[in-house]
Phi, psi and omega in degrees: 000134183276114182265002180297134176285145183289141180292139175293134182293147183299152178294163177289168175233168166216155183231145171257137183217179177293127173314121181114337182266010182301317179295318178301311180300321176298317178297319179295322181294321176296306184299314187268335186242353188072025189286158170251123181279123181266329181186143171239156176215182178302111177068028188215138175221119179257133187205165176242143172229155185301330184210137173283105182225171180293355176295337171312319187279355174273354178299136186259339189256014175232155183260340176205148177232141185224152165286129188276126176262305177195158179216153176205153173233033183242021180287148191254358193069358184260168183297345177296331179305328180297322175297318179292320180295319172304313186293314181293325177298325190273324192254339193264344187248138171269078188298315182306314185286325180291325177289322175301318175293323175297315179297333180287337180258308177268120185302125177301126176297152170284144181080198185276119181291155173266146179230168178203144170261127181245125175237123171248127186221124176226146182126164183274058182277151178286342181258142177275162188303325181301321181289317172308314180297322176300314184295323179293320178296320180296321180293330178290319177050241187289350177297338174264116180293141185298342184265355176292149184264139164293114182222123185278327178251136169060039180295147176290325182233136174223127178264125182244147173219119185245119180242128173230106178065241183267358188256138177220148173216138188230143176192187183246118188289124176268324182280171171231196189293339187286340178294322185267322187265345182059142186278346177285340188277079181277326178245136179242160174230154178299140185057031176291139185295141172284133187309322185293322172295323177295320178294321179294321176292325174295326181287322176298334181282345178058060183278135178237157179309139178093350184283157174257120187246128182242133170236108185281347175228069196287338180058234183276003173083021184292313178303314173299320178297315178291332177297312185291320182293325181294324180290317180296325185287336181277356183129197185285152181143150178237158166238156172260125185259130174236125175229149176208166179195158178281340187260114184293334176291316172307319177295326178294320179295314181301315181298313174304315186293322184266354184307317186280000186235020173108357175064196182187181180256125187234144187211145176277125186201171166262126190292342180277349181220075182286128178279054176236149175294157174297139176055052182246352186235139181268322181220146175235132174236133187204124170271099184288151174292135177201168179057225179294340185279349186264136182291139175284143179105352176253159175271114184299317186291327177292320176298314177297319181297312181296322180292305184309321178297319174295316174310307183298324182297313185269353174288135173284167181298144185065017175288153180234146171238148174231122183231143180248138177201159168259349175267078188289318182302316180295316185296313181294322176299317180296324183295315180296318176298323185268005176060049168249126177279143178267106184271356178177159179209153184220115179277140181219166175239127176244111182051043177082358181254141177289147178206167180214133166256135185251141177256114189250139177229141175291146183240000000 
């Protein structure tokens, strides 16, 4: 007779992503980790995986991953919430087990680790964030060893509580800043694309090994970097990267950012007159100029139309382009004029502002 006790299933996890990418992140969690999606909210995905491993940190379309401690949608905006936060933190989470799982993924530091309590709070609550943090600390109680050090920057262990209106979610952070900022991004440019959004766009482009990938307005090279990383994460295979920009300094940034991952071919050019042969590119990724990033005095519709015409010229049959803009009407009109069909779209929010990425296909 087998007297071994059955293993307790691992705790749930949750991920934070850019608002609008919840479905994209959910699909990646299912595809890469065999995860079960429990719930989604604005910029949030709660899920379960068969096993808690470092593979969680390889997700490309999320910015942070946490072990789930507790969640509630029953906050009242009143001071009574603080009592509930303390109670739920104390009673609903198995902190010793969660910390053990944390240490199995993030190497336990020698000596006394540094920790920090992170509270994100939005909504018209009568209590201030400092009192929420105190309630969280009381609830954690003995989960925090008395010899641990309080460290605000680069803490070894971070307990998070995020409150939006009546909803709250609490957990132990597994990721660190490199998950959202990426280690390859050594050089940045103004209005540079967030890597998670670039990864989502690369996923929408269905990039496969052996393809030629073009970014005609490459900036710091984030879209091209994420395209290469997506192929590498799916197994063996290479892609050829082509990038160009009117800004020579941006091209220098792109070269430096991609140097550690195999580089690419970069050229200074005008995206409206590409020095490329017809039908020479399999996929195009592009963060179009829009909003504050767009220069005054130029006609946006004309810029998009001329750029899209070049995209259509260099795309191979069955090729795809994925472009990001907040000027969706101008992009759709340009696509219509250039006979590019809009095969899909995804609305997102970037720093609180709406934008959309469109998937374009030649007709």
